[in-house]
DSSP file (Angstrom, degrees, kcal/mol; ACC not computed):
  #  RESIDUE AA STRUCTURE BP1 BP2  ACC     N-H-->O    O-->H-N    N-H-->O    O-->H-N    TCO  KAPPA ALPHA  PHI   PSI    X-CA   Y-CA   Z-CA
    1    1 A X              0   0    0      0, 0.0     2,-0.2     0, 0.0     0, 0.0   0.000 360.0 360.0 360.0 131.0  111.5  118.5   61.1
    2    2 A X        -     0   0    0      1,-0.0     2,-0.5   134,-0.0   134,-0.0  -0.501 360.0-130.5 -77.5 145.1  114.6  117.6   63.0
    3    3 A X        -     0   0    0     -2,-0.2   134,-2.8     0, 0.0     2,-0.3  -0.845  16.7-133.6 -99.7 127.3  115.1  118.7   66.6
    4    4 A X  E     -A  136   0A   0     -2,-0.5     2,-0.3    68,-0.2   132,-0.3  -0.576  28.6-177.2 -77.7 139.3  118.3  120.4   67.5
    5    5 A X  E     -A  135   0A   0    130,-2.9   130,-0.8    -2,-0.3     2,-0.3  -0.830  36.8 -75.4-131.2 171.6  120.0  119.2   70.7
    6    6 A X        -     0   0    0     -2,-0.3     2,-0.9   128,-0.1     3,-0.1  -0.505  38.7-141.8 -70.8 128.4  123.1  120.1   72.7
    7    7 A X     >  -     0   0    0     -2,-0.3     4,-2.1   126,-0.2     5,-0.1  -0.815  12.6-167.6 -92.3 103.1  126.3  118.9   71.1
    8    8 A X  H  > S+     0   0    0     -2,-0.9     4,-2.5     1,-0.2    -1,-0.2   0.808  85.5  56.2 -65.3 -30.4  128.4  117.8   74.1
    9    9 A X  H  > S+     0   0    0      2,-0.2     4,-2.4     1,-0.2    -1,-0.2   0.918 108.5  47.3 -66.4 -41.8  131.5  117.5   72.0
   10   10 A X  H  > S+     0   0    0      2,-0.2     4,-2.4     1,-0.2    -2,-0.2   0.896 111.2  51.9 -64.7 -39.3  131.2  121.1   70.9
   11   11 A X  H  X S+     0   0    0     -4,-2.1     4,-2.2     2,-0.2    -2,-0.2   0.933 109.5  49.6 -61.6 -45.7  130.6  122.1   74.5
   12   12 A X  H  X S+     0   0    0     -4,-2.5     4,-2.0     1,-0.2    -2,-0.2   0.918 111.1  48.6 -60.4 -45.2  133.8  120.3   75.6
   13   13 A X  H  X S+     0   0    0     -4,-2.4     4,-2.6     1,-0.2    -1,-0.2   0.907 111.4  50.8 -60.9 -42.0  135.8  121.9   72.8
   14   14 A X  H  X S+     0   0    0     -4,-2.4     4,-2.4     2,-0.2    -1,-0.2   0.853 106.8  54.1 -65.5 -35.3  134.4  125.3   73.8
   15   15 A X  H  < S+     0   0    0     -4,-2.2     4,-0.5     2,-0.2    -1,-0.2   0.925 110.6  46.3 -64.1 -43.9  135.3  124.7   77.5
   16   16 A X  H >X S+     0   0    0     -4,-2.0     4,-1.6     1,-0.2     3,-1.4   0.942 114.7  46.4 -63.1 -47.3  138.9  124.0   76.5
   17   17 A X  H 3X S+     0   0    0     -4,-2.6     4,-2.6     1,-0.3     5,-0.2   0.856 105.1  62.6 -63.0 -34.0  139.0  127.1   74.3
   18   18 A X  H 3< S+     0   0    0     -4,-2.4     4,-0.4     1,-0.2    -1,-0.3   0.611 107.4  43.9 -67.6 -12.3  137.4  129.0   77.1
   19   19 A X  H <> S+     0   0    0     -3,-1.4     4,-1.1    -4,-0.5    -1,-0.2   0.726 113.3  49.9 -96.5 -31.5  140.5  128.3   79.2
   20   20 A X  H  X S+     0   0    0     -4,-1.6     4,-2.3     2,-0.2     5,-0.2   0.925 104.6  55.8 -74.2 -46.0  143.0  129.0   76.4
   21   21 A X  H  X S+     0   0    0     -4,-2.6     4,-2.9     1,-0.2     5,-0.2   0.928 109.0  45.7 -58.0 -49.8  141.7  132.4   75.4
   22   22 A X  H  > S+     0   0    0     -4,-0.4     4,-3.0    -5,-0.2     5,-0.3   0.884 110.4  55.0 -62.3 -35.2  141.9  134.0   78.9
   23   23 A X  H  X S+     0   0    0     -4,-1.1     4,-1.3     1,-0.2    -1,-0.2   0.932 114.3  40.0 -61.1 -44.6  145.4  132.6   79.4
   24   24 A X  H  X S+     0   0    0     -4,-2.3     4,-2.1     2,-0.2    -2,-0.2   0.910 116.3  51.5 -68.5 -42.5  146.6  134.3   76.1
   25   25 A X  H  X S+     0   0    0     -4,-2.9     4,-2.1    -5,-0.2    -2,-0.2   0.940 112.4  43.3 -60.7 -51.4  144.6  137.5   76.8
   26   26 A X  H  < S+     0   0    0     -4,-3.0    -1,-0.2     1,-0.2    -2,-0.2   0.778 111.3  55.7 -72.2 -24.6  145.9  138.0   80.3
   27   27 A X  H >< S+     0   0    0     -4,-1.3     3,-0.7    -5,-0.3     4,-0.3   0.900 110.1  46.7 -66.6 -40.5  149.4  137.2   79.2
   28   28 A X  H 3< S+     0   0    0     -4,-2.1    -2,-0.2     1,-0.2     3,-0.2   0.864 124.7  30.8 -69.2 -36.9  149.1  139.9   76.6
   29   29 A X  T 3X S+     0   0    0     -4,-2.1     4,-3.0     1,-0.1     5,-0.3   0.088  84.0 119.5-108.2  21.7  147.7  142.5   79.0
   30   30 A X  H <> S+     0   0    0     -3,-0.7     4,-2.7     1,-0.2     5,-0.2   0.885  74.4  47.5 -60.6 -43.3  149.5  141.2   82.2
   31   31 A X  H  > S+     0   0    0     -4,-0.3     4,-2.2    -3,-0.2    -1,-0.2   0.945 116.8  42.4 -65.0 -47.4  151.4  144.4   82.9
   32   32 A X  H  > S+     0   0    0      2,-0.2     4,-2.7     1,-0.2     5,-0.2   0.918 115.6  50.1 -64.3 -43.0  148.4  146.7   82.5
   33   33 A X  H  X S+     0   0    0     -4,-3.0     4,-2.2     1,-0.2     6,-0.3   0.930 111.7  47.2 -63.1 -45.8  146.1  144.3   84.4
   34   34 A X  H  X>S+     0   0    0     -4,-2.7     5,-2.1    -5,-0.3     4,-1.3   0.917 114.0  47.6 -62.5 -42.8  148.5  144.0   87.3
   35   35 A X  H  <5S+     0   0    0     -4,-2.2     3,-0.2    -5,-0.2    -2,-0.2   0.922 115.6  44.1 -64.4 -44.0  149.0  147.8   87.5
   36   36 A X  H  <5S+     0   0    0     -4,-2.7    72,-0.3     1,-0.2    -1,-0.2   0.802 117.1  46.2 -71.4 -29.0  145.3  148.5   87.3
   37   37 A X  H  <5S-     0   0    0     -4,-2.2    -1,-0.2    -5,-0.2    -2,-0.2   0.614 111.3-118.2 -87.9 -14.0  144.4  145.8   89.8
   38   38 A X  T  <5 +     0   0    0     -4,-1.3     2,-0.2     1,-0.3    -3,-0.2   0.697  66.7 138.1  83.3  19.9  147.2  146.7   92.3
   39   39 A X      < -     0   0    0     -5,-2.1     2,-0.3    -6,-0.3    -1,-0.3  -0.630  40.7-150.2 -95.4 156.7  149.0  143.4   92.0
   40   40 A X    >>  -     0   0    0     -2,-0.2     4,-1.5     1,-0.1     3,-0.7  -0.853  31.8-109.8-116.6 159.5  152.7  142.8   91.8
   41   41 A X  H 3> S+     0   0    0     -2,-0.3     4,-2.4     1,-0.3     5,-0.2   0.852 119.6  59.1 -58.0 -34.7  154.4  139.9   90.0
   42   42 A X  H 3> S+     0   0    0      1,-0.2     4,-1.8     2,-0.2    -1,-0.3   0.884 101.8  54.0 -61.9 -38.6  155.4  138.5   93.4
   43   43 A X  H <> S+     0   0    0     -3,-0.7     4,-0.6     1,-0.2    -1,-0.2   0.903 110.7  46.3 -60.9 -41.2  151.7  138.4   94.4
   44   44 A X  H >< S+     0   0    0     -4,-1.5     3,-0.8     1,-0.2    -2,-0.2   0.907 110.9  51.4 -69.1 -42.8  150.9  136.3   91.3
   45   45 A X  H 3< S+     0   0    0     -4,-2.4    -1,-0.2     1,-0.2    -2,-0.2   0.800 108.0  52.0 -67.7 -29.3  153.9  133.9   91.7
   46   46 A X  H 3< S+     0   0    0     -4,-1.8     2,-1.0    -5,-0.2    -1,-0.2   0.614  85.3  95.1 -84.2 -11.0  152.9  133.1   95.3
   47   47 A X    <<  +     0   0    0     -3,-0.8    -1,-0.1    -4,-0.6    -4,-0.0  -0.702  42.4 154.4 -81.4 103.1  149.3  132.3   94.4
   48   48 A X        +     0   0    0     -2,-1.0    -1,-0.2     3,-0.0     2,-0.1   0.384  22.4 123.7-113.8   2.2  149.5  128.5   94.0
   49   49 A X        -     0   0    0      1,-0.1     3,-0.4     2,-0.0     4,-0.3  -0.433  49.2-154.0 -68.9 134.7  146.0  127.4   94.8
   50   50 A X  S  > S+     0   0    0      1,-0.2     4,-2.3    -2,-0.1     3,-0.4   0.566  75.7  93.7 -80.4  -7.9  144.3  125.3   92.0
   51   51 A X  H  > S+     0   0    0      1,-0.2     4,-2.9     2,-0.2     5,-0.2   0.887  80.7  51.0 -57.8 -45.6  140.9  126.5   93.1
   52   52 A X  H  > S+     0   0    0     -3,-0.4     4,-1.9     1,-0.2    -1,-0.2   0.881 111.8  48.9 -61.1 -34.2  140.5  129.5   90.8
   53   53 A X  H  > S+     0   0    0     -3,-0.4     4,-2.0    -4,-0.3    -2,-0.2   0.905 112.6  46.8 -70.4 -40.8  141.5  127.3   87.8
   54   54 A X  H  X S+     0   0    0     -4,-2.3     4,-2.5     2,-0.2    -2,-0.2   0.908 111.8  51.4 -65.5 -41.2  138.9  124.6   88.8
   55   55 A X  H  X S+     0   0    0     -4,-2.9     4,-2.9    -5,-0.2     5,-0.2   0.878 108.5  52.7 -61.7 -37.7  136.3  127.3   89.3
   56   56 A X  H  X S+     0   0    0     -4,-1.9     4,-2.7    -5,-0.2    -1,-0.2   0.909 109.8  47.6 -64.5 -42.4  137.1  128.6   85.9
   57   57 A X  H  X S+     0   0    0     -4,-2.0     4,-2.1     2,-0.2    -2,-0.2   0.927 114.9  45.4 -65.0 -44.9  136.6  125.2   84.3
   58   58 A X  H  X S+     0   0    0     -4,-2.5     4,-2.4     2,-0.2     5,-0.2   0.937 114.9  47.7 -63.9 -47.0  133.3  124.7   86.1
   59   59 A X  H  X S+     0   0    0     -4,-2.9     4,-2.6     1,-0.2    -2,-0.2   0.923 112.9  47.7 -60.7 -46.0  132.0  128.1   85.3
   60   60 A X  H  X S+     0   0    0     -4,-2.7     4,-2.7    -5,-0.2     5,-0.2   0.862 109.9  54.2 -64.6 -35.7  133.0  127.8   81.7
   61   61 A X  H  X S+     0   0    0     -4,-2.1     4,-2.5    -5,-0.2     5,-0.2   0.940 111.8  43.2 -63.4 -47.4  131.3  124.4   81.5
   62   62 A X  H  X S+     0   0    0     -4,-2.4     4,-2.4     2,-0.2     5,-0.2   0.914 115.6  49.3 -64.4 -42.9  128.0  125.8   82.9
   63   63 A X  H  X S+     0   0    0     -4,-2.6     4,-2.5    -5,-0.2    -2,-0.2   0.936 114.1  44.9 -61.7 -47.3  128.2  128.9   80.6
   64   64 A X  H  X S+     0   0    0     -4,-2.7     4,-2.6     2,-0.2    -2,-0.2   0.917 114.3  47.5 -66.9 -44.1  128.9  126.9   77.5
   65   65 A X  H  X S+     0   0    0     -4,-2.5     4,-2.5    -5,-0.2    -1,-0.2   0.919 113.3  49.1 -63.4 -42.0  126.3  124.2   78.1
   66   66 A X  H  X S+     0   0    0     -4,-2.4     4,-2.7    -5,-0.2    -2,-0.2   0.918 111.4  48.8 -63.7 -43.3  123.7  126.9   78.9
   67   67 A X  H  X S+     0   0    0     -4,-2.5     4,-2.3     2,-0.2    -1,-0.2   0.914 111.4  50.4 -62.7 -41.9  124.6  128.8   75.8
   68   68 A X  H  X S+     0   0    0     -4,-2.6     4,-1.1     2,-0.2    -2,-0.2   0.900 111.3  48.8 -61.9 -40.4  124.3  125.6   73.7
   69   69 A X  H >X S+     0   0    0     -4,-2.5     4,-0.9     2,-0.2     3,-0.6   0.923 110.3  50.1 -65.0 -44.3  120.9  124.9   75.3
   70   70 A X  H >X S+     0   0    0     -4,-2.7     4,-1.9     1,-0.2     3,-0.8   0.893 105.2  58.8 -60.1 -39.3  119.7  128.4   74.5
   71   71 A X  H 3X>S+     0   0    0     -4,-2.3     5,-2.4     1,-0.3     4,-0.8   0.810 102.5  53.4 -62.0 -29.4  120.9  128.0   70.9
   72   72 A X  H <<5S+     0   0    0     -4,-1.1    -1,-0.3    -3,-0.6   -68,-0.2   0.759 111.8  45.8 -75.5 -22.7  118.6  125.0   70.6
   73   73 A X  H <<5S+     0   0    0     -4,-0.9    -2,-0.2    -3,-0.8    -1,-0.2   0.772 121.7  33.2 -88.8 -28.9  115.6  127.0   71.8
   74   74 A X  H  <5S-     0   0    0     -4,-1.9    -2,-0.1     2,-0.0    -3,-0.1   0.925 111.2-127.0 -69.3 -46.5  116.2  130.2   69.7
   75   75 A X  T  <5 -     0   0    0     -4,-0.8     2,-0.5    -5,-0.1    -3,-0.2   0.764  31.1-166.4 -88.0 149.4  117.3  128.2   67.4
   76   76 A X      < +     0   0    0     -5,-2.4    -1,-0.1     1,-0.1    -2,-0.0  -0.888  15.8 166.1 -98.8 124.7  120.8  129.3   66.2
   77   77 A X        +     0   0    0     -2,-0.5     2,-0.3    57,-0.0    -1,-0.1   0.123  47.7  50.0-131.9  22.2  121.7  127.5   63.0
   78   78 A X  S  > S-     0   0    0      1,-0.1     4,-2.4    55,-0.0     5,-0.2  -0.986  77.6-109.3-155.2 165.2  124.7  129.2   61.4
   79   79 A X  H  > S+     0   0    0     -2,-0.3     4,-2.8     2,-0.2     5,-0.2   0.939 118.2  46.0 -58.6 -50.6  128.2  130.6   62.0
   80   80 A X  H  > S+     0   0    0      1,-0.2     4,-2.8     2,-0.2     5,-0.2   0.911 113.2  48.3 -64.0 -44.0  127.1  134.2   61.8
   81   81 A X  H  > S+     0   0    0      2,-0.2     4,-2.3     1,-0.2    -1,-0.2   0.897 114.0  48.2 -63.8 -39.4  124.0  133.8   64.0
   82   82 A X  H  X S+     0   0    0     -4,-2.4     4,-2.6     2,-0.2    46,-0.3   0.922 112.9  47.5 -65.2 -45.1  126.1  131.9   66.6
   83   83 A X  H  X S+     0   0    0     -4,-2.8     4,-2.8    44,-0.3    -2,-0.2   0.949 115.1  44.6 -60.6 -50.3  128.8  134.6   66.5
   84   84 A X  H  X S+     0   0    0     -4,-2.8     4,-2.6     2,-0.2    -2,-0.2   0.884 115.0  47.9 -65.9 -39.1  126.4  137.5   66.8
   85   85 A X  H  X S+     0   0    0     -4,-2.3     4,-2.6    -5,-0.2    -1,-0.2   0.930 114.2  46.5 -67.2 -44.8  124.4  135.8   69.5
   86   86 A X  H  X S+     0   0    0     -4,-2.6     4,-2.5    -5,-0.2    38,-0.3   0.913 113.7  49.1 -61.5 -43.1  127.5  135.0   71.5
   87   87 A X  H  X S+     0   0    0     -4,-2.8     4,-2.5    -5,-0.2     5,-0.2   0.929 111.7  48.9 -61.7 -46.2  128.8  138.5   71.0
   88   88 A X  H  X S+     0   0    0     -4,-2.6     4,-2.9     1,-0.2     5,-0.4   0.931 112.3  47.7 -59.8 -47.5  125.5  140.0   72.1
   89   89 A X  H  X>S+     0   0    0     -4,-2.6     4,-2.3     1,-0.2     5,-0.7   0.917 112.6  50.0 -60.9 -43.4  125.4  137.8   75.3
   90   90 A X  I  X>S+     0   0    0     -4,-2.5     5,-2.7    30,-0.2     4,-1.0   0.910 116.2  40.5 -62.6 -43.4  129.0  138.6   76.1
   91   91 A X  I  <>S+     0   0    0     -4,-2.5     5,-2.4     3,-0.2     6,-0.2   0.954 123.4  37.2 -70.3 -50.1  128.5  142.4   75.8
   92   92 A X  I  <5S+     0   0    0     -4,-2.9     5,-0.2    -5,-0.2    -3,-0.2   0.930 127.5  30.5 -72.7 -47.0  125.1  142.6   77.4
   93   93 A X  I  <5S+     0   0    0     -4,-2.3    -3,-0.2    -5,-0.4    -1,-0.2   0.740 134.6  19.7 -89.6 -22.9  125.4  140.1   80.2
   94   94 A X  I  X<S+     0   0    0     -4,-1.0     4,-2.6    -5,-0.7     5,-0.2   0.819 122.3  42.5-111.0 -61.6  129.1  140.2   81.0
   95   95 A X  I  ><S+     0   0    0     -5,-2.7     4,-2.5     1,-0.2     5,-0.2   0.928 116.8  46.5 -59.3 -49.7  130.8  143.4   79.8
   96   96 A X  H  ><S+     0   0    0     -5,-2.4     4,-2.3     1,-0.2    -1,-0.2   0.906 113.5  49.9 -60.6 -41.1  128.1  145.8   80.9
   97   97 A X  H  > S+     0   0    0     -5,-0.2     4,-2.6    -6,-0.2    -1,-0.2   0.904 110.8  49.1 -64.9 -41.6  127.8  144.2   84.3
   98   98 A X  H  X S+     0   0    0     -4,-2.6     4,-2.7     2,-0.2     5,-0.2   0.911 110.6  51.4 -63.7 -42.2  131.6  144.3   84.9
   99   99 A X  H  X S+     0   0    0     -4,-2.5     4,-2.0    -5,-0.2    -2,-0.2   0.940 112.9  44.5 -60.5 -47.4  131.7  148.0   83.9
  100  100 A X  H  X S+     0   0    0     -4,-2.3     4,-2.1     2,-0.2    -2,-0.2   0.936 114.2  49.1 -63.9 -46.5  128.9  148.8   86.3
  101  101 A X  H  X S+     0   0    0     -4,-2.6     4,-1.6     1,-0.2    -1,-0.2   0.924 112.9  47.5 -58.1 -45.3  130.4  146.8   89.2
  102  102 A X  H  <>S+     0   0    0     -4,-2.7     5,-3.0     1,-0.2     4,-0.3   0.826 106.8  57.4 -68.3 -31.4  133.8  148.3   88.6
  103  103 A X  H ><5S+     0   0    0     -4,-2.0     3,-1.2    -5,-0.2    -1,-0.2   0.938 108.2  46.5 -62.5 -45.3  132.3  151.8   88.5
  104  104 A X  H 3<5S+     0   0    0     -4,-2.1    -2,-0.2     1,-0.3    -1,-0.2   0.834 113.2  49.2 -65.2 -31.3  130.8  151.3   92.0
  105  105 A X  T 3<5S-     0   0    0     -4,-1.6    -1,-0.3    -5,-0.2    -2,-0.2   0.433 113.0-124.0 -85.3   0.9  134.1  149.9   93.2
  106  106 A X  T < 5 +     0   0    0     -3,-1.2     2,-0.2    -4,-0.3    -3,-0.2   0.865  57.1 153.6  56.7  41.0  135.8  153.0   91.7
  107  107 A X      < -     0   0    0     -5,-3.0    -1,-0.2     1,-0.1   -70,-0.1  -0.660  52.5 -87.1 -94.2 155.3  138.1  150.9   89.5
  108  108 A X    >>  -     0   0    0    -72,-0.3     4,-1.3    -2,-0.2     3,-0.5  -0.294  27.9-128.4 -64.2 144.7  139.5  152.2   86.2
  109  109 A X  H 3> S+     0   0    0      1,-0.2     4,-2.0     2,-0.2     5,-0.2   0.843 108.1  61.7 -61.3 -34.9  137.4  151.7   83.1
  110  110 A X  H 3> S+     0   0    0      1,-0.2     4,-2.2     2,-0.2    -1,-0.2   0.880 100.2  54.3 -60.9 -36.9  140.4  150.1   81.3
  111  111 A X  H <> S+     0   0    0     -3,-0.5     4,-2.8     1,-0.2     5,-0.3   0.896 106.5  52.3 -62.6 -39.3  140.4  147.3   83.9
  112  112 A X  H  X S+     0   0    0     -4,-1.3     4,-2.9     1,-0.2     5,-0.4   0.900 109.7  48.5 -62.1 -40.9  136.7  146.7   83.1
  113  113 A X  H  X S+     0   0    0     -4,-2.0     4,-1.8     2,-0.2    -1,-0.2   0.851 112.3  48.6 -70.5 -33.3  137.5  146.4   79.4
  114  114 A X  H  X S+     0   0    0     -4,-2.2     4,-1.3    -5,-0.2    -2,-0.2   0.962 119.0  38.3 -68.2 -50.4  140.4  144.0   80.1
  115  115 A X  H  X S+     0   0    0     -4,-2.8     4,-0.6     1,-0.2    -2,-0.2   0.881 126.0  37.0 -69.7 -38.5  138.3  141.8   82.4
  116  116 A X  H  X S+     0   0    0     -4,-2.9     4,-1.9    -5,-0.3   -21,-0.2   0.827 108.6  63.5 -82.3 -32.8  135.1  142.0   80.3
  117  117 A X  H  X S+     0   0    0     -4,-1.8     4,-2.1    -5,-0.4    -2,-0.2   0.878  99.0  53.8 -60.6 -39.6  136.7  142.0   76.9
  118  118 A X  H  X S+     0   0    0     -4,-1.3     4,-2.4     1,-0.2    -1,-0.2   0.882 109.0  49.0 -64.7 -36.4  138.1  138.6   77.3
  119  119 A X  H  X S+     0   0    0     -4,-0.6     4,-2.7     2,-0.2    -1,-0.2   0.843 106.6  55.5 -73.4 -31.7  134.7  137.2   78.1
  120  120 A X  H  X S+     0   0    0     -4,-1.9     4,-2.4     2,-0.2    -2,-0.2   0.926 110.5  46.6 -61.6 -43.1  133.2  138.9   75.1
  121  121 A X  H  X S+     0   0    0     -4,-2.1     4,-2.8     2,-0.2     5,-0.3   0.928 111.9  50.1 -64.2 -45.4  135.7  137.1   73.0
  122  122 A X  H  X S+     0   0    0     -4,-2.4     4,-2.8     1,-0.2     5,-0.2   0.924 112.8  46.8 -60.3 -44.7  135.1  133.8   74.7
  123  123 A X  H  X S+     0   0    0     -4,-2.7     4,-2.9     2,-0.2   -36,-0.2   0.909 113.2  49.0 -63.8 -41.9  131.3  134.2   74.2
  124  124 A X  H  X S+     0   0    0     -4,-2.4     4,-2.1   -38,-0.3   -37,-0.2   0.922 114.9  43.6 -65.2 -43.9  131.7  135.2   70.6
  125  125 A X  H  X S+     0   0    0     -4,-2.8     4,-2.6     2,-0.2     5,-0.2   0.925 115.4  49.1 -66.9 -44.2  134.1  132.2   69.8
  126  126 A X  H  X S+     0   0    0     -4,-2.8     4,-2.8    -5,-0.3     5,-0.3   0.927 111.5  49.5 -60.2 -45.1  131.8  129.8   71.8
  127  127 A X  H  X S+     0   0    0     -4,-2.9     4,-2.2    -5,-0.2   -44,-0.3   0.890 110.2  51.3 -60.5 -39.9  128.8  131.1   69.9
  128  128 A X  H  X S+     0   0    0     -4,-2.1     4,-1.6   -46,-0.3     5,-0.2   0.944 112.6  44.6 -62.3 -48.8  130.5  130.7   66.6
  129  129 A X  H  X S+     0   0    0     -4,-2.6     4,-3.1     1,-0.2     3,-0.2   0.932 116.2  46.0 -63.3 -46.2  131.5  127.1   67.3
  130  130 A X  H  < S+     0   0    0     -4,-2.8    -1,-0.2     1,-0.2    -2,-0.2   0.832 110.1  55.3 -67.1 -30.8  128.1  126.2   68.7
  131  131 A X  H  < S+     0   0    0     -4,-2.2    -1,-0.2    -5,-0.3    -2,-0.2   0.829 118.5  33.2 -69.5 -31.2  126.4  127.9   65.7
  132  132 A X  H  < S+     0   0    0     -4,-1.6     2,-1.5    -3,-0.2    -2,-0.2   0.874 113.0  58.6 -89.3 -43.8  128.4  125.8   63.3
  133  133 A X  S  < S+     0   0    0     -4,-3.1    -1,-0.2    -5,-0.2  -126,-0.2  -0.602  75.4 163.2 -95.6  77.6  128.7  122.5   65.1
  134  134 A X        -     0   0    0     -2,-1.5     2,-0.4    -3,-0.2  -128,-0.1  -0.519  26.0-149.4 -95.9 161.1  125.1  121.5   65.7
  135  135 A X  E     -A    5   0A   0   -130,-0.8  -130,-2.9    -2,-0.2     2,-0.4  -0.988   8.4-162.1-130.6 140.5  123.6  118.2   66.7
  136  136 A X  E      A    4   0A   0     -2,-0.4  -132,-0.2  -132,-0.3  -134,-0.0  -0.950 360.0 360.0-124.2 144.5  120.2  116.9   65.7
  137  137 A X              0   0    0   -134,-2.8  -133,-0.1    -2,-0.4    -1,-0.1   0.447 360.0 360.0 -81.3 360.0  118.1  114.1   67.3
């Protein structure tokens, strides 16, 4: 029996996609997100630090590698299993936590769905790619 291992190329592709999806998502919901968050366009334009972008890359790298590692232990061996597992992880571990955190902070539920929804999509897409693009030793 072949042993499944982490496919670093798939992880790298997922990290790149994990940066593209939020950029498109927040571009699509930028007006609603800014209004719900209390930001103005001027606030966004004056924020020039690269640190949040670097943190996003590092965070996505750890998330993707960890998900790939978990997929070798379960094991996840198909597109559908990868999609459903990624979707489940995104909803249970990310979306629900964001909703609860935002409830305590008395933030609007729509803001929770904007911020959590993008991560559910990233997890589902990442799960799909990792479920299909497997590596064996």
